[in-house]
C-alpha positions as protocol buffer text, in pm:
chain_id: "A"
residue {
  index: 1
  type: MET
  ca { x: 2196 y: -1565 z: 304 }
}
residue {
  index: 2
  type: MET
  ca { x: 1816 y: -1547 z: 299 }
}
residue {
  index: 3
  type: THR
  ca { x: 1617 y: -1781 z: 525 }
}
residue {
  index: 4
  type: THR
  ca { x: 1383 y: -2013 z: 337 }
}
residue {
  index: 5
  type: VAL
  ca { x: 1018 y: -1972 z: 437 }
}
residue {
  index: 6
  type: ASN
  ca { x: 854 y: -2304 z: 525 }
}
residue {
  index: 7
  type: PRO
  ca { x: 492 y: -2303 z: 644 }
}
residue {
  index: 8
  type: ASN
  ca { x: 541 y: -2648 z: 802 }
}
residue {
  index: 9
  type: ASN
  ca { x: 783 y: -2497 z: 1055 }
}
residue {
  index: 10
  type: CYS
  ca { x: 637 y: -2291 z: 1342 }
}
residue {
  index: 11
  type: PRO
  ca { x: 752 y: -1927 z: 1315 }
}
residue {
  index: 12
  type: ARG
  ca { x: 728 y: -1889 z: 1695 }
}
residue {
  index: 13
  type: CYS
  ca { x: 895 y: -2196 z: 1849 }
}
residue {
  index: 14
  type: GLY
  ca { x: 1053 y: -2364 z: 1545 }
}
residue {
  index: 15
  type: SER
  ca { x: 862 y: -2690 z: 1593 }
}
residue {
  index: 16
  type: TRP
  ca { x: 784 y: -2921 z: 1303 }
}
residue {
  index: 17
  type: ASN
  ca { x: 480 y: -3056 z: 1494 }
}
residue {
  index: 18
  type: THR
  ca { x: 243 y: -2851 z: 1277 }
}
residue {
  index: 19
  type: GLY
  ca { x: -41 y: -2893 z: 1030 }
}
residue {
  index: 20
  type: SER
  ca { x: -272 y: -2703 z: 802 }
}
residue {
  index: 21
  type: SER
  ca { x: -634 y: -2656 z: 906 }
}
residue {
  index: 22
  type: ILE
  ca { x: -803 y: -2459 z: 629 }
}
residue {
  index: 23
  type: GLY
  ca { x: -737 y: -2322 z: 283 }
}
residue {
  index: 24
  type: PHE
  ca { x: -907 y: -2041 z: 93 }
}
residue {
  index: 25
  type: ASN
  ca { x: -1035 y: -1980 z: -261 }
}
residue {
  index: 26
  type: PRO
  ca { x: -1118 y: -2345 z: -336 }
}
residue {
  index: 27
  type: GLN
  ca { x: -1104 y: -2441 z: -703 }
}
residue {
  index: 28
  type: ARG
  ca { x: -1253 y: -2781 z: -778 }
}
residue {
  index: 29
  type: ILE
  ca { x: -1033 y: -2989 z: -1009 }
}
residue {
  index: 30
  type: ASN
  ca { x: -1250 y: -3302 z: -1022 }
}
residue {
  index: 31
  type: ASN
  ca { x: -1485 y: -3497 z: -791 }
}
residue {
  index: 32
  type: ASP
  ca { x: -1202 y: -3588 z: -553 }
}
residue {
  index: 33
  type: GLU
  ca { x: -955 y: -3298 z: -566 }
}
residue {
  index: 34
  type: THR
  ca { x: -962 y: -2926 z: -491 }
}
residue {
  index: 35
  type: LEU
  ca { x: -688 y: -2664 z: -514 }
}
residue {
  index: 36
  type: VAL
  ca { x: -680 y: -2438 z: -207 }
}
residue {
  index: 37
  type: SER
  ca { x: -472 y: -2126 z: -137 }
}
residue {
  index: 38
  type: ASP
  ca { x: -323 y: -1926 z: 150 }
}
residue {
  index: 39
  type: CYS
  ca { x: -366 y: -2201 z: 409 }
}
residue {
  index: 40
  type: ILE
  ca { x: -388 y: -2152 z: 784 }
}
residue {
  index: 41
  type: PHE
  ca { x: -136 y: -2359 z: 982 }
}
residue {
  index: 42
  type: GLY
  ca { x: -108 y: -2428 z: 1353 }
}
residue {
  index: 43
  type: CYS
  ca { x: 155 y: -2557 z: 1593 }
}
residue {
  index: 44
  type: PHE
  ca { x: 58 y: -2839 z: 1825 }
}
residue {
  index: 45
  type: ASP
  ca { x: 340 y: -2750 z: 2065 }
}
residue {
  index: 46
  type: CYS
  ca { x: 290 y: -2377 z: 2130 }
}
residue {
  index: 47
  type: LYS
  ca { x: -56 y: -2319 z: 1974 }
}
residue {
  index: 48
  type: CYS
  ca { x: 71 y: -2047 z: 1736 }
}
residue {
  index: 49
  type: GLU
  ca { x: -138 y: -1997 z: 1421 }
}
residue {
  index: 50
  type: TRP
  ca { x: -21 y: -1846 z: 1092 }
}
residue {
  index: 51
  type: ARG
  ca { x: -134 y: -1795 z: 736 }
}
residue {
  index: 52
  type: ALA
  ca { x: 94 y: -1903 z: 453 }
}
residue {
  index: 53
  type: VAL
  ca { x: 18 y: -1642 z: 186 }
}
residue {
  index: 54
  type: GLY
  ca { x: 113 y: -1773 z: -157 }
}
residue {
  index: 55
  type: PHE
  ca { x: 96 y: -2136 z: -42 }
}
residue {
  index: 56
  type: ARG
  ca { x: -105 y: -2375 z: -258 }
}
residue {
  index: 57
  type: LEU
  ca { x: -204 y: -2736 z: -197 }
}
residue {
  index: 58
  type: ILE
  ca { x: -429 y: -3007 z: -334 }
}
residue {
  index: 59
  type: ALA
  ca { x: -694 y: -3131 z: -91 }
}
residue {
  index: 60
  type: ARG
  ca { x: -813 y: -3485 z: -170 }
}
residue {
  index: 61
  type: ARG
  ca { x: -1140 y: -3626 z: -46 }
}
residue {
  index: 62
  type: ASP
  ca { x: -987 y: -3966 z: 36 }
}
residue {
  index: 63
  type: GLY
  ca { x: -623 y: -3869 z: 87 }
}
residue {
  index: 64
  type: GLY
  ca { x: -349 y: -4030 z: -117 }
}
residue {
  index: 65
  type: SER
  ca { x: -137 y: -3892 z: -397 }
}
residue {
  index: 66
  type: PRO
  ca { x: -276 y: -3623 z: -626 }
}
residue {
  index: 67
  type: SER
  ca { x: -369 y: -3713 z: -984 }
}
residue {
  index: 68
  type: GLU
  ca { x: -151 y: -3606 z: -1275 }
}
residue {
  index: 69
  type: GLU
  ca { x: -416 y: -3346 z: -1365 }
}
residue {
  index: 70
  type: ALA
  ca { x: -406 y: -3201 z: -1013 }
}
residue {
  index: 71
  type: GLN
  ca { x: -25 y: -3195 z: -1010 }
}
residue {
  index: 72
  type: GLU
  ca { x: -19 y: -2995 z: -1333 }
}
residue {
  index: 73
  type: ILE
  ca { x: -274 y: -2747 z: -1198 }
}
residue {
  index: 74
  type: LEU
  ca { x: -78 y: -2717 z: -872 }
}
residue {
  index: 75
  type: CYS
  ca { x: 246 y: -2643 z: -1061 }
}
residue {
  index: 76
  type: GLU
  ca { x: 78 y: -2364 z: -1256 }
}
residue {
  index: 77
  type: ALA
  ca { x: -81 y: -2224 z: -939 }
}
residue {
  index: 78
  type: ILE
  ca { x: 257 y: -2219 z: -763 }
}
residue {
  index: 79
  type: LYS
  ca { x: 420 y: -2040 z: -1058 }
}
residue {
  index: 80
  type: SER
  ca { x: 157 y: -1765 z: -1043 }
}
residue {
  index: 81
  type: ALA
  ca { x: 132 y: -1743 z: -662 }
}
residue {
  index: 82
  type: GLY
  ca { x: 408 y: -1492 z: -602 }
}
residue {
  index: 83
  type: GLU
  ca { x: 646 y: -1498 z: -309 }
}
residue {
  index: 84
  type: LEU
  ca { x: 553 y: -1715 z: -11 }
}
residue {
  index: 85
  type: ARG
  ca { x: 521 y: -1523 z: 315 }
}
residue {
  index: 86
  type: ILE
  ca { x: 409 y: -1609 z: 667 }
}
residue {
  index: 87
  type: GLU
  ca { x: 162 y: -1392 z: 858 }
}
residue {
  index: 88
  type: VAL
  ca { x: 136 y: -1484 z: 1225 }
}
residue {
  index: 89
  type: LEU
  ca { x: -229 y: -1469 z: 1332 }
}
residue {
  index: 90
  type: SER
  ca { x: -195 y: -1573 z: 1696 }
}
residue {
  index: 91
  type: ASP
  ca { x: 106 y: -1657 z: 1904 }
}
residue {
  index: 92
  type: ASP
  ca { x: -67 y: -1666 z: 2241 }
}
residue {
  index: 93
  type: LEU
  ca { x: 7 y: -1962 z: 2459 }
}
residue {
  index: 94
  type: VAL
  ca { x: -307 y: -2164 z: 2532 }
}
């Protein structure tokens, strides 16, 4: 059975105490929403950092739920993203 890749789960210590810090290749959707790709994540417990290649998300200026337009664009971006993979950038303890 293949393990499901989840960028919200630390690949080093397994913690869920994680978050994304930056995304690449921004594509503006409207004045409030931007599609970003291949986000960098970090673990607050062990300080590991990783890049989620193939990961897409909608960044909103004021938070909240994405618009219907943004959700449609995100679905298309996910379909064309390819396989999600995790690349550990740093797993040094700080």
